[in-house]
C-alpha positions as CSV (number, residue, x, y, z in Angstrom):
1,X,7.8,23.4,43.4
2,X,6.2,20.2,44.3
3,X,4.1,20.5,41.6
4,X,7.0,21.4,39.3
5,X,8.2,18.2,40.1
6,X,5.0,16.3,39.6
7,X,5.0,17.2,36.0
8,X,8.5,16.4,35.4
9,X,7.7,13.0,36.3
10,X,4.2,12.8,34.4
11,X,6.0,14.1,31.1
12,X,9.3,12.0,31.7
13,X,6.9,9.3,32.7
14,X,5.1,9.7,28.7
15,X,7.9,9.8,27.2
16,X,9.1,6.7,28.6
17,X,5.8,4.9,28.1
18,X,5.7,6.0,24.2
19,X,9.8,5.2,23.8
20,X,8.7,2.0,25.5
21,X,5.5,1.2,22.9
22,X,6.8,2.0,20.2
23,X,10.1,0.3,20.5
24,X,7.9,-3.3,20.5
25,X,8.0,-4.2,16.8
26,X,4.7,-4.2,15.1
27,X,5.2,-8.3,13.9
28,X,5.2,-9.3,17.5
29,X,0.8,-8.6,17.5
30,X,-0.6,-11.4,15.8
31,X,-4.1,-11.9,14.5
32,X,-6.4,-15.1,13.8
33,X,-6.8,-15.8,9.4
34,X,-9.2,-18.2,7.5
35,X,-7.2,-20.6,5.0
36,X,-8.7,-22.6,2.4
37,X,-7.6,-26.0,2.3
38,X,-9.0,-29.3,0.6
39,X,-10.7,-31.8,1.6
40,X,-11.4,-34.9,-0.3
41,X,-13.5,-37.6,-0.7
42,X,-14.9,-40.8,-3.2
43,X,-17.4,-38.4,-4.8
44,X,-16.3,-34.8,-4.4
45,X,-13.1,-32.3,-3.3
46,X,-14.1,-29.0,-1.3
47,X,-12.0,-26.5,0.5
48,X,-12.7,-26.0,3.8
49,X,-11.4,-23.1,6.6
50,X,-8.9,-23.3,8.6
51,X,-8.2,-20.8,11.3
52,X,-4.2,-20.1,12.1
53,X,-2.9,-17.1,13.9
54,X,-0.2,-15.1,12.1
55,X,2.2,-12.2,12.7
56,X,0.6,-8.3,11.0
57,X,3.1,-6.7,9.4
58,X,4.0,-4.4,6.5
59,X,3.4,-7.8,3.9
60,X,0.4,-9.6,5.5
61,X,-1.1,-10.7,2.5
62,X,2.4,-12.0,1.5
63,X,2.2,-13.8,4.9
64,X,-1.0,-14.5,4.7
65,X,-0.2,-16.6,1.3
66,X,2.7,-18.3,2.1
67,X,1.1,-20.2,5.6
68,X,-1.5,-21.2,2.9
69,X,1.9,-22.6,1.6
70,X,2.7,-24.2,4.0
71,X,-0.6,-26.3,4.2
72,X,-3.1,-27.6,6.6
73,X,-1.8,-28.3,10.5
74,X,-4.8,-30.6,9.9
75,X,-3.9,-34.6,8.7
76,X,-7.7,-34.4,7.3
77,X,-6.9,-31.2,5.1
78,X,-4.5,-31.3,2.2
79,X,-2.4,-28.4,0.4
80,X,-3.5,-27.1,-2.5
81,X,-0.4,-25.7,-3.6
82,X,2.6,-27.1,-4.0
83,X,5.3,-26.6,-0.8
84,X,8.2,-25.4,-3.2
85,X,6.3,-22.3,-4.6
86,X,7.3,-18.8,-3.7
87,X,4.6,-15.6,-2.8
88,X,7.0,-13.2,-5.1
89,X,4.5,-10.3,-3.9
90,X,1.0,-8.9,-3.1
91,X,-0.6,-6.1,-4.3
92,X,-3.5,-4.4,-3.7
93,X,-5.0,-1.7,-5.9
94,X,-9.2,-0.8,-6.7
95,X,-10.0,-4.2,-4.3
96,X,-8.2,-6.3,-6.5
97,X,-5.1,-8.4,-4.9
98,X,-2.5,-9.1,-7.7
99,X,-0.4,-12.6,-6.2
100,X,2.8,-12.9,-8.3
101,X,4.0,-16.7,-7.1
102,X,7.4,-18.1,-8.5
103,X,7.5,-21.0,-12.1
104,X,6.6,-23.8,-9.3
105,X,2.9,-23.1,-8.6
106,X,3.5,-24.4,-12.4
107,X,5.8,-26.8,-12.9
108,X,5.6,-29.0,-9.7
109,X,3.6,-31.5,-11.0
110,X,4.9,-33.9,-8.5
111,X,3.3,-32.6,-4.9
112,X,0.0,-32.3,-6.5
113,X,-1.5,-33.7,-9.7
114,X,-2.6,-31.0,-12.2
115,X,-6.6,-31.6,-13.1
116,X,-9.2,-30.0,-13.0
117,X,-10.0,-30.1,-9.8
118,X,-7.0,-29.5,-8.1
119,X,-6.6,-26.7,-10.4
120,X,-9.9,-25.2,-9.1
121,X,-9.0,-26.2,-5.5
122,X,-5.5,-24.3,-5.8
123,X,-7.1,-21.3,-7.4
124,X,-10.1,-21.1,-5.3
125,X,-8.1,-22.0,-2.0
126,X,-6.1,-18.5,-3.0
127,X,-9.2,-16.7,-3.9
128,X,-11.1,-17.2,-1.0
129,X,-8.4,-16.9,1.7
130,X,-7.6,-13.2,0.7
131,X,-11.5,-12.4,0.0
132,X,-11.9,-12.9,3.9
133,X,-10.2,-9.6,4.3
134,X,-12.8,-6.3,3.3
135,X,-10.5,-5.0,1.0
136,X,-10.1,-7.2,-1.4
137,X,-13.4,-8.6,-3.3
138,X,-11.0,-9.8,-6.7
139,X,-7.8,-11.8,-6.6
140,X,-5.4,-11.3,-10.1
141,X,-2.5,-14.7,-10.2
142,X,0.8,-13.6,-12.1
143,X,3.9,-16.4,-12.4
144,X,7.0,-14.5,-11.6
145,X,5.8,-11.4,-13.5
146,X,3.7,-12.3,-16.0
147,X,-0.4,-13.1,-17.2
148,X,0.9,-14.9,-20.4
149,X,3.5,-16.7,-22.5
150,X,5.3,-19.7,-21.4
151,X,7.5,-20.3,-18.6
152,X,9.5,-23.8,-19.1
153,X,7.2,-24.2,-22.6
154,X,3.6,-24.2,-20.4
155,X,1.3,-21.8,-21.0
156,X,1.4,-19.1,-18.3
157,X,-2.2,-18.5,-19.0
158,X,-3.4,-21.8,-18.5
159,X,-2.6,-22.4,-15.3
160,X,-2.9,-26.5,-14.7
161,X,-4.4,-26.7,-17.7
162,X,-7.7,-26.6,-17.7
163,X,-9.7,-23.1,-15.8
164,X,-6.6,-21.6,-16.1
165,X,-6.0,-17.8,-14.9
166,X,-6.8,-15.3,-17.9
167,X,-9.0,-13.5,-15.4
168,X,-9.9,-11.4,-12.0
169,X,-11.6,-14.0,-9.7
170,X,-14.3,-13.7,-7.4
171,X,-15.0,-15.7,-4.2
172,X,-17.2,-18.2,-4.9
173,X,-19.0,-19.9,-1.5
174,X,-20.1,-22.7,-3.5
175,X,-16.6,-25.1,-3.3
176,X,-16.5,-24.1,0.6
177,X,-17.8,-27.0,2.5
178,X,-20.9,-26.8,4.8
179,X,-19.8,-27.1,8.0
């Protein structure tokens, strides 16, 4: 009789603990991620890693890019993407992340002036941030779901008018400042 009550107690305890565990949302878990922001001197511009703790969710990669858009926490670093840009989606296929942005990434000239330097910093802040994840080897950038064409009279594939986004990008360690 005592063994039967003990078994019942243990079963109820295990079920209760599992219920509590399953009720805790996955979003309460966090993870440290590396984000890359610009640092500029009179003669050089490069990316610097900033570690940020973010919530883990089903949209982890999208959340990471959104953190990148929020900008750096350090006042020594600069944003590489205008703050009004939205991340429409981040999809992973065959180790390539396709990041789709709102049109503001090419139409907002005021917040981050478009130059060959800022364009390279913007592209590789996105690419180097996402390729920190072992499952991502390349990054493709699209705007409003398009790889080419025009938005508000601007060519999508020329991005900010210099390097362009004609290709899938791989990680570039040469643009990262050595600590």
